C-alpha positions as CSV (number, residue, x, y, z in Angstrom):
1,X,4.3,37.6,19.4
2,X,7.8,36.3,20.6
3,X,6.3,32.5,20.7
4,X,4.7,33.5,16.8
5,X,8.2,35.2,16.0
6,X,10.0,32.4,16.7
7,X,7.7,29.8,15.0
8,X,8.1,31.5,11.7
9,X,12.3,31.0,12.5
10,X,11.6,27.9,12.8
11,X,9.3,27.2,10.0
12,X,10.8,29.3,6.8
13,X,14.1,27.4,6.8
14,X,11.6,24.4,6.5
15,X,9.7,25.2,3.8
16,X,13.1,26.4,2.2
17,X,12.8,30.0,2.3
18,X,15.4,31.4,0.4
19,X,14.7,35.2,1.8
20,X,12.8,36.8,4.4
21,X,12.0,40.6,3.8
22,X,9.7,43.1,5.9
23,X,6.7,44.6,4.0
24,X,7.7,48.2,4.8
25,X,4.2,49.5,3.8
26,X,2.3,51.3,1.0
27,X,2.9,53.2,-1.9
28,X,0.5,56.3,-2.9
29,X,-2.3,58.2,-1.0
30,X,-3.7,55.9,0.6
31,X,-0.6,54.2,2.9
32,X,-1.0,57.2,6.0
33,X,-4.2,54.7,6.1
34,X,-3.4,51.5,6.6
35,X,-3.3,49.7,9.4
36,X,-0.3,47.7,10.5
37,X,0.2,44.4,11.9
38,X,2.3,43.5,14.2
39,X,4.5,41.6,11.8
40,X,4.6,42.0,8.3
41,X,7.0,39.9,6.1
42,X,7.2,38.2,2.4
43,X,9.0,35.1,2.2
44,X,10.2,33.5,-0.8
45,X,12.1,30.5,-2.3
46,X,12.3,28.3,-5.4
47,X,12.0,24.4,-5.8
48,X,13.8,22.6,-8.6
49,X,10.9,21.6,-10.4
50,X,8.1,23.7,-9.8
51,X,9.8,27.1,-10.0
52,X,9.3,30.0,-7.6
53,X,7.2,30.6,-4.9
54,X,6.0,33.7,-2.5
55,X,3.8,34.0,0.6
56,X,3.0,37.3,2.0
57,X,2.1,36.5,6.3
58,X,0.7,38.9,8.5
59,X,0.5,38.5,12.4
60,X,-1.7,41.0,14.5
61,X,-1.2,40.7,18.5
62,X,-5.6,40.8,19.5
63,X,-5.2,40.4,23.1
64,X,-5.7,36.8,24.2
65,X,-5.1,35.9,20.8
66,X,-3.5,36.4,17.5
67,X,-4.7,36.3,14.3
68,X,-2.2,35.0,11.6
69,X,-2.8,36.1,7.6
70,X,-1.3,34.2,4.5
71,X,-1.5,35.2,0.8
72,X,0.1,32.8,-1.5
73,X,1.2,35.1,-4.3
74,X,1.6,34.1,-8.1
75,X,2.4,36.0,-11.8
76,X,-0.4,36.1,-14.4
77,X,0.1,34.3,-17.4
78,X,0.8,37.2,-19.6
79,X,3.4,38.2,-16.8
80,X,5.4,34.6,-17.1
81,X,5.0,35.4,-21.1
82,X,6.6,38.5,-20.7
83,X,9.5,37.9,-18.4
84,X,9.9,33.6,-18.7
85,X,8.6,31.4,-16.4
86,X,12.1,30.7,-14.4
87,X,11.7,34.7,-13.3
88,X,7.7,34.5,-12.1
89,X,6.5,33.2,-9.0
90,X,3.7,30.2,-9.5
91,X,0.5,30.5,-7.6
92,X,0.4,26.6,-7.4
93,X,3.7,26.2,-5.6
94,X,3.1,29.4,-3.3
95,X,-0.3,27.8,-2.5
96,X,1.6,24.6,-1.0
97,X,4.5,26.5,0.6
98,X,1.4,28.8,2.5
99,X,-0.5,25.6,3.3
100,X,2.6,24.0,4.8
101,X,3.2,27.4,6.7
102,X,-0.2,26.9,7.9
103,X,0.0,23.2,9.1
104,X,3.1,24.3,11.2
105,X,2.0,27.2,13.1
106,X,-1.8,25.6,13.7
């Protein structure tokens, strides 16, 4: 897992992640049944032209290999209207950042 951790430490500054936070787990009655990945983080940033972005990153050690799940996040149109576009994550930008991270980790 250390090799994946180092790779993430290299790639996240390259994609201009401005914050990286650990995902601490679920909320509510079903949280006790959640399987935790070995690494669970969300990386967030903002670009000048295309707005904010966020990508969840999950890495699980499966013995001889690692399972990596990247999830691009974005706010709905309604949320953008209510909170303003400046305060919203853009799915299109998040997808681009997710793809940049995936390309580096391959």
